[in-house]
FIMARNU-849064 format. One line per field, with one value per residue (C-alpha): residue in one letter; z, y, x; residue number from 1. Coordinates in steps of 0.2 Angstrom, whole numbers, plus 2048, in hexadecimal, padded with zeros to 3 digits. Example, Ala and Ser with C-alpha at 12.3 -4.5 7.8 and 13.67 -1.06 7.14 Angstrom:
residuo: c(A S) $
w: c(827 824) $
v: c(7EA 7FB) $
u: c(83E 844) $
num: c(1 2) $
This chain:
residuo: c(M D L D Q F Q I K R R S F Y L P G D I V T F H N L N G Q M V C H R L L G W V H Y R G A W Q A I T Q A D N R A T N D G L L A L D R I I G R V S L V D G Q K L V I P V S S R M M A I G R W F G A V T G T I R K M C L R R L S) $
w: c(B4D B56 B60 B58 B47 B49 B51 B5A B5B B67 B5F B66 B5A B50 B40 B3B B32 B3D B45 B57 B66 B77 B85 B85 B95 B97 B97 B86 B79 B69 B59 B52 B45 B4C B45 B4C B5C B66 B75 B83 B95 B94 B8B B79 B77 B68 B5F B59 B50 B4A B37 B38 B44 B40 B50 B58 B68 B71 B78 B7C B87 B7F B8D B89 B77 B78 B66 B53 B4A B3E B38 B34 B30 B2E B21 B24 B26 B1A B1D B0C B0A B07 B18 B20 B17 B1D B2F B2E B27 B35 B41 B3A B3B B4D B52 B49 B50 B62 B5E B57 B67 B72 B69 B6A B7D B7F B75 B7F) $
v: c(201 1FB 1EB 1E4 1E5 1D9 1C8 1C5 1B4 1AF 1A6 19E 1A8 1B8 1BD 1CE 1D7 1D0 1DC 1D8 1DF 1E3 1EF 1FF 207 210 200 203 1F5 1F9 1F1 1F3 1EB 1DF 1E3 1D5 1CE 1D2 1C8 1D4 1D0 1BE 1BF 1C1 1D2 1D8 1E9 1F0 200 208 209 21C 220 224 21B 20A 206 200 1EF 1E5 1D5 1C5 1C4 1D5 1CF 1CA 1C3 1C6 1CE 1C1 1C8 1D9 1DD 1CA 1C8 1BE 1CA 1C6 1CF 1D2 1CD 1DF 1E4 1D6 1DC 1EE 1E8 1DF 1EF 1F9 1EC 1ED 200 1FF 1F2 1FB 20C 205 1FD 20E 217 20A 20C 21F 21F 214 21F 22F) $
u: c(B69 B59 B5B B4B B53 B62 B67 B77 B7F B8D B9C BAB BB6 BB3 BBB BC2 BB4 BA6 B9A B9B B90 B97 B93 B9D BA4 B94 B8A B82 B81 B8B B8E BA0 BAB BB8 BC9 BD3 BDB BEA BF2 BF4 BF8 BF5 BE4 BDD BD5 BCB BCD BBD BB8 BA8 BA8 BA5 BB3 BC5 BCC BC9 BC1 BD1 BD2 BC3 BC3 BBC BAF BA7 BA2 B90 B90 B90 B82 B7B B6B B65 B53 B50 B5E B6E B7D B8B B9B BA4 BB6 BBA BB3 BBE BCD BCA BC8 BD9 BE1 BDA BE0 BF1 BF1 BEC BF9 C07 C02 C03 C14 C1A C14 C1C C2D C2C C29 C38 C43 C3E) $
num: c(1 2 3 4 5 6 7 8 9 10 11 12 13 14 15 16 17 18 19 20 21 22 23 24 25 26 27 28 29 30 31 32 33 34 35 36 37 38 39 40 41 42 43 44 45 46 47 48 49 50 51 52 53 54 55 56 57 58 59 60 61 62 63 64 65 66 67 68 69 70 71 72 73 74 75 76 77 78 79 80 81 82 83 84 85 86 87 88 89 90 91 92 93 94 95 96 97 98 99 100 101 102 103 104 105 106 107 108) $
């Protein structure tokens, strides 16, 4: 996505399904879907994932989020309920997968 084609707005809270922007570990600005939040080591962390990827990005600190995509090509970006529900389902899969791995480690 060309940076001239969308607008980013900072929010105090982001909802599952929102398209958020952040700098990845290589310093590139990326736009990925917010799946949800987890409380980890005393702070809230976001879990994001590109729509075209099979795996999530891992944990993302709140201060790394630049904002939410609000306009694309001058048009307001409206996130359908189905996309928000898909994001919540992916979040649930990520969280339960992590819990499963932690349990297996303790058993071995």
